C-alpha positions as CSV (number, residue, x, y, z in Angstrom):
1,M,-14.0,-7.7,22.4
2,K,-11.8,-4.9,22.1
3,F,-7.9,-6.0,20.5
4,L,-9.6,-9.6,19.8
5,H,-8.7,-9.0,16.0
6,R,-5.3,-8.4,16.2
7,I,-4.8,-11.9,17.7
8,P,-3.0,-14.8,16.0
9,Q,-5.0,-17.6,15.5
10,T,-3.4,-20.3,17.2
11,I,-5.0,-21.2,20.9
12,L,-4.5,-24.7,23.0
13,S,-7.4,-27.0,22.3
14,S,-7.8,-27.0,26.4
15,V,-8.6,-23.1,26.2
16,D,-12.6,-21.7,26.8
17,L,-12.8,-20.0,24.2
18,A,-16.3,-18.3,25.7
19,K,-14.0,-17.4,28.2
20,L,-11.2,-16.1,26.1
21,A,-14.0,-14.4,24.7
22,E,-15.5,-12.4,28.1
23,T,-11.9,-11.3,29.3
24,T,-10.2,-10.1,26.2
25,S,-11.0,-6.6,26.9
26,F,-9.6,-6.7,30.3
27,R,-6.9,-4.5,31.2
28,P,-5.5,-5.3,34.8
29,S,-4.6,-2.4,37.6
30,R,-1.3,-3.1,39.5
31,R,-3.8,-4.4,42.4
32,Q,-5.3,-7.0,40.5
33,F,-1.9,-8.6,40.3
34,L,-1.1,-12.1,42.1
35,A,2.2,-12.2,43.1
36,G,5.5,-14.8,44.7
37,A,8.9,-14.9,45.1
38,A,11.1,-17.3,46.0
39,A,14.6,-18.3,47.1
40,T,16.3,-20.9,44.7
41,G,19.3,-21.6,46.1
42,A,20.8,-18.7,44.3
43,G,18.9,-15.6,44.1
44,L,15.6,-13.9,44.0
45,A,13.1,-14.8,41.5
46,I,10.2,-12.7,41.2
47,S,6.2,-13.8,39.5
48,F,3.0,-12.7,39.2
49,H,0.2,-13.1,36.6
50,V,-3.5,-12.0,35.5
51,P,-5.9,-14.3,37.6
52,Q,-8.1,-15.9,35.4
53,A,-11.8,-15.3,35.5
54,G,-13.4,-17.2,38.4
55,A,-10.3,-17.7,40.0
56,E,-10.2,-16.3,44.0
57,D,-6.5,-17.0,44.8
58,A,-4.7,-18.3,42.2
59,A,-1.0,-17.8,44.1
60,A,-0.6,-21.1,44.6
61,A,-0.5,-22.0,40.7
62,I,2.3,-19.6,40.6
63,N,6.0,-21.5,40.2
64,P,8.2,-19.0,41.5
65,F,11.2,-20.9,39.7
66,N,9.6,-19.8,36.1
67,G,9.3,-16.1,36.4
68,Y,10.0,-12.7,34.8
69,V,13.0,-11.5,37.1
70,A,15.7,-13.6,38.6
71,I,18.6,-12.0,40.4
72,T,22.1,-14.2,41.3
73,P,24.8,-13.8,43.9
74,D,26.8,-13.2,40.3
75,N,25.1,-10.0,40.5
76,K,22.9,-11.1,37.1
77,V,19.6,-10.1,36.2
78,T,17.6,-12.4,33.9
79,I,14.5,-11.1,32.4
80,L,12.4,-13.9,31.1
81,S,10.5,-12.1,28.2
82,A,6.5,-13.4,27.9
83,H,7.2,-12.1,24.3
84,M,9.4,-14.2,21.4
85,D,12.0,-11.4,19.7
86,M,12.1,-11.6,15.9
87,G,13.6,-8.9,15.3
88,Q,11.4,-6.5,16.6
89,G,13.4,-5.6,19.9
90,C,10.9,-6.5,22.2
91,Y,13.5,-8.1,24.1
92,H,14.9,-4.4,24.7
93,G,11.7,-2.6,25.6
94,I,11.2,-5.2,27.9
95,A,14.1,-5.2,29.5
96,T,13.7,-1.1,29.5
97,L,10.7,-1.4,31.9
98,V,12.5,-4.0,34.8
99,A,15.8,-1.7,34.8
100,E,14.1,1.6,35.2
101,E,12.2,0.4,38.2
102,L,14.9,-2.1,39.6
103,E,17.2,0.5,39.1
104,A,19.8,-2.2,37.7
105,D,22.9,-1.3,35.8
106,W,22.0,-2.1,32.3
107,S,25.7,-3.7,32.2
108,Q,23.6,-6.5,34.4
109,L,20.8,-7.6,32.2
110,V,20.4,-11.1,30.3
111,V,17.1,-11.3,28.4
112,E,15.9,-14.8,27.5
113,G,12.4,-15.9,26.4
114,G,10.4,-17.7,29.0
115,A,7.4,-20.0,28.0
116,G,5.5,-23.1,29.6
117,N,3.4,-21.0,31.7
118,P,0.4,-19.0,30.0
119,K,-0.4,-18.0,33.7
120,L,2.4,-15.9,34.1
121,Y,3.5,-15.2,30.5
122,G,-0.4,-14.8,28.8
123,N,-0.9,-11.8,26.6
124,L,-3.0,-9.5,27.7
125,I,-5.2,-9.2,25.0
126,A,-6.0,-12.6,25.2
127,G,-6.9,-11.8,28.7
128,G,-4.2,-13.1,29.9
129,Q,-4.8,-16.6,29.0
130,F,-2.4,-18.1,27.0
131,Q,0.7,-16.5,26.0
132,L,1.5,-15.6,21.9
133,T,3.8,-12.8,20.3
134,G,1.6,-10.9,17.5
135,G,-0.8,-8.1,16.7
136,S,2.1,-5.9,17.8
137,S,1.0,-6.1,22.0
138,A,4.3,-6.7,23.4
139,M,4.9,-3.7,24.9
140,F,1.2,-3.4,25.5
141,S,1.0,-6.6,27.5
142,S,4.3,-5.8,29.6
143,F,4.3,-2.2,30.2
144,D,2.4,-2.8,33.9
145,R,3.8,-6.2,34.5
146,Y,7.3,-6.2,34.0
147,R,7.6,-2.4,35.6
148,K,5.8,-4.2,38.5
149,A,8.2,-6.8,38.3
150,G,11.1,-4.5,38.7
151,A,9.5,-2.5,41.6
152,I,9.2,-5.8,43.3
153,A,12.6,-7.0,43.4
154,R,13.4,-3.4,44.2
155,T,11.6,-3.4,47.1
156,M,12.8,-6.6,48.7
157,L,16.3,-5.8,48.0
158,V,15.6,-2.3,49.8
159,N,13.8,-4.0,53.2
160,V,16.6,-6.7,53.7
161,A,19.2,-4.1,53.5
162,A,17.3,-2.3,55.7
163,K,16.9,-4.8,58.4
164,Q,20.8,-6.2,57.9
165,W,22.1,-2.7,58.4
166,N,19.2,-1.7,61.0
167,V,18.0,1.5,59.1
168,P,15.2,2.5,57.9
169,A,13.9,1.5,54.5
170,D,13.3,4.7,52.7
171,E,16.7,5.9,53.5
172,I,18.2,3.2,51.5
173,T,18.7,4.0,47.4
174,A,19.1,1.6,44.5
175,E,21.1,2.8,41.9
176,K,22.7,1.1,39.2
177,G,23.0,-2.2,40.6
178,V,23.7,-0.9,43.6
179,L,22.3,-0.7,47.5
180,S,23.6,2.6,49.7
181,H,23.2,4.3,52.8
182,A,24.2,7.5,53.6
183,S,26.3,6.1,56.4
184,G,28.4,4.0,53.7
185,K,26.7,0.6,53.4
186,Q,26.5,-0.2,50.0
187,A,26.2,-4.0,48.7
188,T,25.4,-5.2,45.0
189,F,22.2,-6.5,44.3
190,G,23.5,-10.1,43.9
191,E,24.9,-9.9,47.7
192,M,21.4,-9.2,48.9
193,A,19.6,-11.7,46.6
194,D,19.3,-14.8,48.6
195,A,18.4,-12.9,51.7
196,A,15.9,-10.8,49.8
197,A,14.4,-14.2,48.2
198,Q,13.4,-14.3,52.4
199,E,11.2,-11.4,52.4
200,A,7.5,-10.9,51.9
201,V,6.4,-10.4,48.4
202,P,5.1,-6.4,49.2
203,A,1.3,-6.5,48.9
204,E,1.3,-3.0,46.7
205,V,4.6,-1.3,45.3
206,A,4.8,2.5,44.1
207,L,5.7,2.7,40.6
208,K,7.8,5.6,39.0
209,A,5.6,8.6,37.5
210,P,6.5,9.4,33.8
211,E,8.6,12.9,35.2
212,Q,10.7,10.2,37.5
213,W,11.8,8.2,34.5
214,K,15.0,8.0,33.4
215,L,15.3,5.1,31.2
216,I,12.1,4.8,29.2
217,G,12.0,7.3,26.8
218,S,15.5,7.8,26.8
219,E,17.9,7.3,23.8
220,D,21.3,7.2,25.8
221,F,21.9,3.5,25.5
222,R,22.2,0.3,23.0
223,R,20.0,-2.9,22.4
224,L,21.2,-5.8,24.8
225,D,21.8,-7.2,21.3
226,S,23.3,-4.9,19.2
227,G,26.8,-6.7,20.0
228,L,26.1,-10.2,19.1
229,K,24.3,-9.2,15.8
230,A,27.0,-6.7,14.2
231,T,29.8,-9.6,15.2
232,G,27.6,-12.3,13.9
233,R,27.6,-14.4,17.5
234,Q,23.8,-14.1,18.0
235,N,22.9,-17.9,17.7
236,Y,19.4,-18.5,16.2
237,T,17.7,-21.8,15.5
238,I,19.5,-22.9,12.1
239,D,23.2,-22.5,14.1
240,M,21.6,-25.3,16.5
241,K,24.1,-28.3,16.9
242,L,23.4,-30.9,19.5
243,P,25.9,-33.9,19.8
244,G,24.6,-36.3,17.8
245,M,22.1,-34.2,16.0
246,L,20.4,-35.2,12.3
247,T,19.0,-32.9,9.6
248,A,15.8,-33.9,8.4
249,M,14.6,-31.8,5.3
250,V,10.5,-32.5,4.3
251,V,9.3,-33.1,0.8
252,H,6.2,-31.3,0.8
253,P,3.3,-31.8,-1.9
254,P,3.5,-30.3,-4.8
255,L,-0.1,-28.4,-4.6
256,F,-1.8,-26.9,-2.0
257,G,-4.1,-29.5,-0.2
258,A,-2.3,-33.3,-1.8
259,T,-1.3,-36.0,0.4
260,V,1.2,-38.7,0.0
261,K,-0.2,-41.8,-1.8
262,S,2.8,-43.8,-1.7
263,F,7.1,-43.2,-1.9
264,D,9.8,-45.0,-3.1
265,A,13.0,-44.3,-0.2
266,A,15.4,-46.8,-2.3
267,A,17.4,-44.1,-3.9
268,A,17.3,-41.3,-1.3
269,K,18.5,-44.0,1.4
270,A,21.4,-44.7,-1.1
271,V,23.0,-41.2,-0.6
272,K,25.9,-41.0,1.5
273,G,24.9,-39.8,5.0
274,V,21.4,-40.5,4.7
275,V,20.3,-42.7,7.6
276,D,16.4,-42.9,7.5
277,V,13.5,-41.4,4.9
278,V,10.0,-41.6,7.4
279,Q,6.5,-40.2,6.1
280,I,5.1,-37.8,8.3
281,S,1.5,-35.9,9.1
282,R,2.6,-33.2,5.6
283,G,5.1,-35.4,3.6
284,V,8.1,-37.3,3.7
285,A,11.3,-36.6,6.0
286,V,14.9,-37.4,4.6
287,V,16.6,-37.4,7.9
288,A,20.7,-37.2,7.2
289,E,24.3,-36.6,9.0
290,N,24.3,-33.1,7.6
291,T,22.4,-30.6,5.7
292,W,23.7,-31.3,2.3
293,A,22.8,-34.9,2.5
294,A,19.6,-34.5,3.6
295,M,19.2,-32.4,0.4
296,K,20.7,-34.4,-2.2
297,G,17.9,-37.6,-0.5
298,R,15.0,-35.4,-1.1
299,E,15.7,-34.6,-4.3
300,A,16.2,-38.8,-4.9
301,L,13.5,-39.7,-3.3
302,K,10.6,-40.4,-5.5
303,V,7.1,-39.5,-4.3
304,E,3.5,-40.2,-5.6
305,W,1.0,-37.8,-5.0
306,D,-2.4,-38.0,-4.2
307,E,-4.3,-34.6,-5.4
308,A,-8.3,-35.5,-5.3
309,Q,-8.5,-32.7,-2.6
310,A,-5.7,-30.0,-4.2
311,E,-6.6,-26.5,-5.0
312,K,-5.9,-26.4,-8.8
313,R,-6.9,-22.9,-9.3
314,G,-3.9,-19.9,-10.7
315,S,-4.1,-16.3,-9.3
316,A,-5.3,-15.3,-12.9
317,Q,-8.4,-17.4,-12.4
318,L,-9.4,-16.6,-8.5
319,I,-8.9,-12.7,-9.6
320,Q,-11.6,-13.2,-12.0
321,E,-13.8,-14.8,-9.6
322,Y,-13.4,-12.6,-7.3
323,L,-14.2,-9.8,-9.4
324,A,-17.6,-11.8,-10.5
325,A,-18.3,-12.3,-6.8
326,A,-17.6,-8.4,-5.9
327,D,-20.4,-7.6,-8.1
328,Q,-23.0,-10.0,-6.6
329,P,-25.5,-9.6,-3.9
330,G,-25.4,-11.9,-0.8
331,A,-22.0,-10.1,0.9
332,A,-21.5,-10.2,4.6
333,I,-22.1,-6.2,6.1
334,A,-19.3,-5.6,8.6
335,A,-20.5,-1.9,9.0
336,N,-23.6,-0.2,7.7
337,R,-25.1,3.2,8.8
338,G,-26.7,5.4,7.0
339,D,-28.1,5.0,3.8
340,V,-25.8,4.2,1.1
341,E,-28.5,3.2,-2.1
342,A,-30.1,6.9,-1.5
343,S,-26.9,8.8,-1.3
344,L,-25.7,6.6,-4.8
345,K,-28.9,8.0,-6.7
346,G,-28.8,11.1,-5.4
347,A,-25.3,11.8,-5.8
348,A,-23.9,14.8,-8.6
349,K,-21.0,12.0,-9.1
350,V,-19.9,8.7,-8.1
351,I,-16.2,7.7,-8.3
352,E,-15.7,4.0,-9.0
353,A,-12.6,1.9,-8.1
354,T,-11.7,-1.6,-7.9
355,Y,-8.5,-2.9,-6.8
356,Q,-6.3,-6.4,-6.6
357,F,-4.0,-7.3,-4.2
358,P,-2.3,-10.0,-4.9
359,Y,-0.7,-13.2,-2.6
360,L,2.1,-11.6,-0.5
361,A,5.4,-14.1,0.9
362,H,6.8,-13.1,4.4
363,A,9.5,-13.6,3.2
364,A,12.1,-14.0,6.1
365,L,15.5,-14.2,6.2
366,E,15.5,-17.3,8.1
367,P,13.8,-19.9,6.7
368,L,11.7,-22.4,9.2
369,D,13.3,-24.4,11.3
370,A,13.4,-26.3,14.5
371,V,15.0,-29.2,17.0
372,A,13.5,-31.8,18.8
373,R,15.2,-34.3,21.3
374,M,13.6,-36.7,23.8
375,N,16.0,-36.4,27.1
376,G,14.7,-38.8,29.4
377,D,11.4,-38.8,29.7
378,V,11.5,-35.0,28.6
379,L,10.3,-33.9,25.2
380,E,13.1,-30.4,24.4
381,I,11.9,-28.2,21.5
382,W,14.4,-25.7,20.2
383,G,12.9,-22.9,17.8
384,G,11.2,-19.8,17.2
385,H,8.0,-20.4,19.4
386,Q,5.8,-17.3,19.0
387,M,2.8,-19.3,20.0
388,P,4.4,-21.8,23.0
389,D,1.1,-22.8,24.8
390,L,-0.3,-24.1,21.5
391,Y,3.2,-25.9,20.4
392,Q,3.8,-27.4,23.7
393,G,0.3,-29.0,23.5
394,I,0.8,-30.1,20.2
395,A,4.3,-31.6,20.6
396,A,2.8,-33.5,23.5
397,Q,0.7,-34.6,21.7
398,I,2.3,-36.2,18.5
399,A,4.9,-37.4,21.6
400,G,2.5,-39.1,23.6
401,V,3.6,-37.3,26.5
402,A,2.2,-34.8,29.2
403,P,2.6,-31.4,28.1
404,D,4.4,-30.5,31.5
405,K,7.1,-33.1,30.0
406,V,7.7,-30.6,26.9
407,T,10.3,-27.8,27.6
408,L,10.5,-25.4,24.8
409,H,13.6,-23.6,24.3
410,V,13.3,-20.2,22.7
411,M,15.9,-19.1,19.8
412,K,16.1,-15.4,18.5
413,T,14.2,-15.6,15.2
414,G,15.6,-14.6,12.0
415,G,12.6,-12.8,10.9
416,G,9.1,-13.8,11.4
417,F,6.1,-11.2,10.0
418,G,3.2,-13.9,11.4
419,R,4.7,-16.6,9.7
420,R,5.0,-18.6,12.8
421,A,2.3,-18.2,14.4
422,V,-0.2,-21.0,13.0
423,T,-2.8,-23.3,14.4
424,D,-0.8,-26.4,13.5
425,G,2.6,-26.5,14.9
426,D,4.1,-26.1,11.4
427,V,7.8,-27.0,11.1
428,I,7.6,-27.6,15.5
429,A,5.5,-30.5,14.7
430,E,7.2,-31.6,11.5
431,A,10.5,-31.8,13.8
432,V,8.9,-33.6,16.8
433,E,7.2,-36.0,14.4
434,T,10.3,-37.0,12.6
435,A,12.6,-37.6,15.8
436,K,9.2,-39.7,17.3
437,A,9.5,-41.8,13.8
438,I,13.2,-42.6,13.9
439,G,12.7,-43.4,17.2
440,W,14.0,-41.1,19.3
441,K,17.4,-41.9,18.5
442,A,19.1,-38.6,17.9
443,P,17.6,-35.0,18.1
444,V,16.7,-33.9,15.2
445,K,16.7,-31.1,13.0
446,V,13.8,-30.0,10.4
447,L,15.4,-27.1,7.6
448,W,13.3,-25.8,5.2
449,T,15.1,-23.8,2.3
450,R,13.6,-20.6,1.0
451,E,11.9,-22.5,-1.8
452,D,10.3,-24.6,0.9
453,D,8.8,-21.8,2.3
454,M,8.1,-19.8,-0.7
455,R,6.4,-22.5,-2.7
456,G,4.8,-24.2,0.5
457,G,3.9,-21.5,3.5
458,R,1.3,-18.7,3.8
459,Y,0.8,-16.5,2.3
460,R,-1.1,-12.9,2.9
461,P,-4.2,-13.2,1.4
462,L,-5.1,-12.3,-2.1
463,F,-8.0,-9.5,-2.3
464,V,-10.1,-7.8,-4.4
465,H,-12.3,-4.4,-3.2
466,K,-14.5,-2.6,-5.3
467,V,-15.7,0.9,-4.3
468,K,-18.3,3.2,-5.1
469,V,-18.0,6.7,-3.5
470,A,-21.0,9.5,-3.9
471,L,-20.2,13.4,-4.1
472,D,-22.5,16.1,-3.6
473,A,-22.5,19.2,-5.3
474,D,-19.8,20.6,-2.9
475,G,-17.4,17.8,-3.4
476,Q,-18.7,16.5,0.0
477,I,-18.1,13.0,0.0
478,I,-22.3,11.6,1.4
479,G,-21.8,7.8,0.9
480,W,-19.1,5.0,0.6
481,H,-20.3,1.5,-0.4
482,H,-16.7,-0.6,0.4
483,R,-16.9,-4.5,-0.9
484,Q,-14.2,-7.1,-0.6
485,V,-13.7,-10.5,-2.0
486,G,-10.7,-12.9,-0.4
487,Q,-9.9,-15.0,2.1
488,S,-11.0,-15.4,5.5
489,I,-7.7,-15.7,7.9
490,L,-10.1,-17.3,10.6
491,I,-12.6,-19.2,8.8
492,G,-11.5,-22.9,9.2
493,T,-9.4,-22.1,12.8
494,P,-10.4,-22.7,16.5
495,F,-11.3,-18.5,16.6
496,E,-14.2,-18.7,13.8
497,G,-16.9,-19.4,16.3
498,M,-15.6,-16.6,18.3
499,M,-14.1,-14.1,16.4
500,V,-16.4,-14.5,12.8
501,K,-19.3,-12.8,13.3
502,D,-22.4,-13.5,11.2
503,G,-19.6,-14.2,8.2
504,V,-17.3,-10.7,9.0
505,D,-13.9,-11.9,9.7
506,A,-12.1,-8.6,11.5
507,T,-9.2,-9.6,10.5
508,S,-10.3,-9.0,6.5
509,V,-12.0,-5.8,7.1
510,E,-10.0,-3.7,9.3
511,G,-9.2,-0.4,8.3
512,V,-12.5,0.2,6.5
513,Y,-15.1,-0.6,8.7
514,D,-13.8,1.0,11.7
515,A,-12.3,3.7,9.4
516,P,-11.9,7.3,11.3
517,Y,-13.8,9.4,8.6
518,T,-16.8,11.0,9.2
519,I,-19.0,9.8,6.5
520,E,-22.7,9.7,7.2
521,N,-23.7,6.9,5.2
522,F,-21.4,4.3,4.5
523,R,-21.2,0.4,3.9
524,S,-18.6,-2.2,4.4
525,E,-19.2,-5.7,2.9
526,I,-17.1,-9.1,2.5
527,V,-17.4,-12.3,0.2
528,N,-15.3,-15.1,1.8
529,A,-13.6,-16.9,-1.0
530,K,-13.4,-20.6,-0.6
531,V,-10.0,-21.4,-1.8
532,G,-6.9,-23.8,-0.9
533,V,-4.1,-21.8,-0.3
534,P,-3.2,-21.4,2.9
535,V,-3.0,-18.0,4.3
536,L,-2.0,-16.4,7.4
537,W,-1.1,-12.7,9.2
538,W,1.3,-11.0,7.4
539,R,2.9,-7.7,8.6
540,S,0.1,-5.6,9.8
541,V,-2.5,-8.0,8.4
542,G,-5.9,-6.8,6.4
543,H,-4.5,-3.3,7.4
544,T,-2.2,-4.1,4.2
545,H,-4.9,-3.4,1.5
546,T,-7.7,-1.8,3.5
547,A,-5.6,1.2,3.8
548,Y,-3.9,1.1,0.6
549,V,-7.8,1.3,-0.7
550,M,-9.0,3.7,2.1
551,E,-6.0,6.6,1.0
552,T,-6.1,6.3,-2.4
553,M,-9.5,6.4,-2.5
554,I,-9.6,9.7,-0.6
555,D,-6.5,11.2,-2.6
556,E,-8.4,10.7,-6.0
557,I,-11.5,12.5,-4.1
558,A,-9.5,15.1,-3.3
559,R,-8.4,15.6,-6.6
560,A,-11.4,15.2,-8.7
561,T,-13.1,17.7,-6.7
562,G,-10.3,20.4,-6.9
563,Q,-9.3,19.9,-2.9
564,D,-6.3,19.4,-1.1
565,A,-5.8,16.1,-0.3
566,V,-4.7,16.9,3.4
567,E,-7.5,19.7,3.9
568,L,-9.7,16.9,3.0
569,R,-8.6,15.0,5.4
570,R,-8.9,17.2,8.2
571,G,-12.2,17.9,7.5
572,L,-12.8,14.3,7.7
573,L,-11.7,13.9,10.9
574,K,-13.2,16.5,13.2
575,D,-14.1,13.6,15.4
576,H,-10.8,12.1,15.8
577,P,-8.3,14.8,17.4
578,R,-5.6,12.6,17.8
579,H,-5.6,11.2,14.4
580,L,-5.5,14.8,13.2
581,A,-2.7,15.8,15.5
582,V,-0.8,13.2,13.8
583,L,-1.7,14.1,10.2
584,N,-1.1,17.5,11.0
585,L,2.8,16.7,12.5
586,A,3.8,14.5,9.1
587,A,2.4,17.5,6.9
588,E,3.9,20.4,8.7
589,K,7.3,18.0,9.2
590,A,7.4,17.0,5.6
591,G,6.7,20.8,3.8
592,W,3.2,19.6,2.5
593,G,2.0,22.2,0.0
594,S,5.5,23.8,-0.4
595,A,7.3,23.6,-4.0
596,L,9.0,20.5,-4.9
597,P,11.6,20.8,-8.1
598,Q,10.2,19.8,-11.5
599,G,10.1,15.7,-11.2
600,K,9.3,15.4,-7.8
601,A,6.0,15.3,-6.2
602,R,4.2,14.2,-2.7
603,G,1.4,11.6,-1.0
604,I,0.4,11.7,1.9
605,A,-1.5,8.4,3.8
606,L,-3.2,8.4,7.2
607,H,-3.9,4.9,8.9
608,E,-4.7,3.4,12.7
609,S,-3.3,-0.2,13.6
610,F,-2.9,-2.2,16.5
611,G,-4.2,1.3,18.6
612,T,-1.4,3.2,16.7
613,V,-1.9,6.4,14.4
614,V,1.0,7.0,11.8
615,A,0.9,9.3,8.9
616,E,3.7,8.9,6.3
617,V,4.5,11.6,3.6
618,A,6.1,10.3,0.5
619,E,8.4,12.2,-1.8
620,I,9.4,10.3,-5.3
621,A,11.4,11.3,-8.3
622,M,10.6,10.8,-11.7
623,T,13.3,9.0,-13.4
624,T,14.4,9.5,-17.1
625,Q,13.4,6.0,-17.9
626,G,9.7,6.6,-17.1
627,G,10.0,5.2,-13.6
628,F,10.4,6.8,-10.3
629,K,12.6,6.6,-7.4
630,V,10.6,7.3,-3.6
631,E,13.7,9.5,-2.1
632,R,11.7,10.8,0.9
633,V,9.2,9.4,3.4
634,V,8.0,11.8,6.3
635,C,6.6,9.9,9.6
636,A,4.6,10.9,12.5
637,V,3.9,8.3,15.0
638,D,1.4,8.5,18.4
639,C,1.9,4.9,19.7
640,G,1.4,6.7,23.3
641,T,4.5,6.2,25.8
642,A,7.3,5.5,23.4
643,I,9.3,3.3,25.9
644,N,12.5,3.0,23.5
645,P,11.8,5.9,21.0
646,D,15.3,4.9,19.1
647,Q,13.5,1.7,19.3
648,V,10.6,3.4,17.6
649,R,12.1,5.0,14.8
650,A,13.3,1.3,13.9
651,Q,10.2,-0.3,13.3
652,M,9.1,2.3,11.6
653,E,12.1,2.4,9.1
654,G,11.4,-1.7,9.1
655,G,7.9,-1.1,8.3
656,I,8.4,1.3,5.5
657,G,10.9,-0.9,3.7
658,F,9.0,-3.6,4.3
659,G,5.7,-2.2,3.1
660,L,7.2,-0.1,0.2
661,G,8.5,-3.6,-1.4
662,A,5.6,-5.3,-1.6
663,V,3.6,-2.2,-2.8
664,L,7.1,-2.0,-5.6
665,H,7.4,-5.4,-6.7
666,E,6.4,-8.2,-4.5
667,E,3.8,-10.6,-5.6
668,L,3.4,-14.6,-4.9
669,S,1.4,-15.6,-8.2
670,L,0.1,-19.6,-8.9
671,T,-0.5,-21.0,-11.8
672,D,-2.5,-24.5,-12.1
673,G,-2.2,-24.6,-8.3
674,Q,1.4,-24.4,-7.9
675,V,3.7,-21.3,-6.7
676,D,5.5,-19.8,-9.4
677,Q,8.7,-17.9,-6.9
678,S,10.8,-19.6,-5.0
679,N,13.4,-17.5,-4.0
680,Y,14.6,-13.3,-3.5
681,D,15.0,-13.6,-7.4
682,G,11.9,-13.7,-8.2
683,Y,10.1,-12.4,-5.2
684,L,11.2,-9.5,-5.0
685,P,11.7,-7.7,-1.2
686,L,13.0,-4.0,-1.5
687,R,17.0,-3.6,-2.3
688,I,18.9,-1.3,-0.6
689,D,19.1,1.1,-3.0
690,E,15.7,1.7,-3.1
691,M,15.2,2.3,0.6
692,P,14.3,6.1,0.9
693,R,15.4,8.5,4.0
694,V,13.5,8.1,6.6
695,E,12.2,10.9,8.9
696,T,10.3,9.8,11.6
697,H,8.4,11.8,14.5
698,I,6.6,11.1,17.5
699,V,4.3,12.3,19.5
700,A,5.3,13.0,23.0
701,S,2.5,11.2,24.9
702,T,2.7,9.4,28.8
703,A,-0.7,7.1,27.9
704,A,-0.1,3.1,27.6
705,P,2.1,2.2,24.8
706,S,0.3,0.5,22.1
707,G,2.1,-1.5,19.1
708,V,4.9,-0.2,16.7
709,G,6.2,-3.5,14.9
710,E,3.2,-3.3,12.4
711,P,2.1,0.0,11.8
712,G,4.8,1.8,9.7
713,V,3.5,-0.5,7.0
714,P,-0.2,0.4,6.1
715,P,0.8,4.0,4.9
716,V,3.8,3.8,2.7
717,G,1.7,1.9,0.0
718,P,-1.1,4.5,-0.7
719,A,1.7,7.7,0.1
720,V,3.8,6.5,-2.4
721,A,0.6,5.6,-5.2
722,N,-0.7,9.4,-4.3
723,A,2.6,11.1,-4.8
724,L,2.5,9.1,-8.1
725,A,-0.5,10.2,-8.8
726,A,0.5,13.9,-8.3
727,A,3.2,13.3,-10.5
728,T,1.5,11.1,-13.6
729,E,-2.3,11.4,-12.9
730,K,-2.2,7.2,-13.0
731,R,-3.9,5.6,-10.2
732,V,-2.3,2.2,-9.3
733,R,-5.5,0.0,-8.3
734,I,-3.5,-3.1,-9.3
735,L,-0.7,-4.3,-7.4
736,P,2.9,-4.4,-7.4
737,I,2.8,-1.3,-8.6
738,A,5.4,-2.4,-11.3
739,K,2.8,-4.2,-12.6
740,G,-0.7,-2.0,-12.0
741,L,1.0,1.0,-14.3
742,S,1.4,-1.4,-17.2
743,A,-2.3,-3.1,-17.2
């Protein structure tokens, strides 16, 4: 079950969950891949996949025209990515893997999203059975297979050149998209592509050793999308235009769980440009010739809601209920070793703390959107398909067609942070339902406003943590009792039966129950609150709150016992040399222990998430107004092989900014069940003038790559809180910090 708790909750209903559970820890060797290649009439296409459990020979099931790498006679190399690019740069990493082994020129490469073939694109953290982008798994899942795709293509090109030139294959070199022989013979990849497609697929190919890498680990080339983004030419779903396309906006219920009782469309239909008003499963869609007409028509629409099953509690009431639940027995046990009760009774000192974490919105720059069109008997969908297999199945069911009649066009996405990984298809389902409701008479783009997403979205759950730590007379930790109260992301989803064990959702307690610190008597507990507010993965999931609690508690213990915060961690990490190395690197690079000017302070935090260990040191400066500014963050990261070091730094910087905004300001609150915030004026992500200087130091490694999209987020909050405690002796246990300081 390793890595399984990192899988987003979406999954096709046809997937055998029991079989998935058996195969999730599978990490294939190169021999365990099946490969295929075919002449398309216009070049060479390479495909292979991981055989599913019980499959003796799945080669016949491969569709070689929908694969990993295609080389066309115009010398273009098109890479179809199994993972969606939502700004995290996975296209760049996957292109690097292919180009490294293929020996392509960087200018030849084009990367597009692949979808609709789980046999090819199944994520290895899910046993290769279904496609997803999440859990910071793109490079881990791609590392072997995309390198192998490049190596297979190169080998076939070399072999056909050897036959045509009548020379040994080992005398031919491939470099920058050109095949060469000492005799002077040369050919581009494109010139050999059609002939190479007739070659037998090699049963084995040798991949380069790390010391042979030219691109992996290099910083001498730019992302393929940098120019497009810098010049505003990168297209997203929001930019989609099709002939005759209509735009729809949906009126969603003001309370979660409410449903449509009735609606009056007369005023909406009177708005110029509105062409139809239709009810769909999640509300009422106003369909118009343009966005403005859809917005004005929606404003004019009159809807009566059935609120009998709606959630009507507000944040303040929920917090009080959570605090009460934290004091009650009967919590599910996530981890239990030693005798925690005895350690607390016999302690020389007990430190207790209670933490409160609010709901958080994803607040991505591009709100939710999708386009649906019935083209003959094929349903086409454009969108940010984070879970393509699921969306293909949902769309097929809504439209009444077979899944293979659903074509997914994968668009670049302007931010996701977990928001597009949902079990019901969300905006994609809305687009298909709306297009169907108007009789498929035109393509339909369903577009959410930022207010729609903020008030009707899915959120990082609200949580309460209550911690008791037992210390002996020497100030050493002898016991730790940790109880959490919050909503489970997995309960009520297709993953519940497989991933929620004895009432424990690992995504709620990750970072606590599996903390690396050596503590003999330790218990982690969880109370699963039942609330009607939709919750979802939020960048780094449970680690967003568990890291804060663990790392501020460790810091508080150090100060209470007169120990240095780094030295205390070193002692607790004696069984985890990898964590210790990252801690030491961050401390060294930050100048831990050196004097700072008056009014400045440092704090440190260490956390592992998604297989990556990150330590961060935050330096803050107190202001004359009684506030503070985070001036510098020093980050050390061990993510295994750093495929693109600059991209690793970018993700650490982005994660630090994302996490810092959350701990400083962000709070999504409810009053009587309704969300209070609606846009960036009331919900405050980090502003540019608040972004600190970030220094990232990458631990050199040739281990398999682990994630970088999320692991930069968890440590920054506790590092800042620990620096604030060093400067002011104030402990912030109610987030965001702006609220906690005034509590």
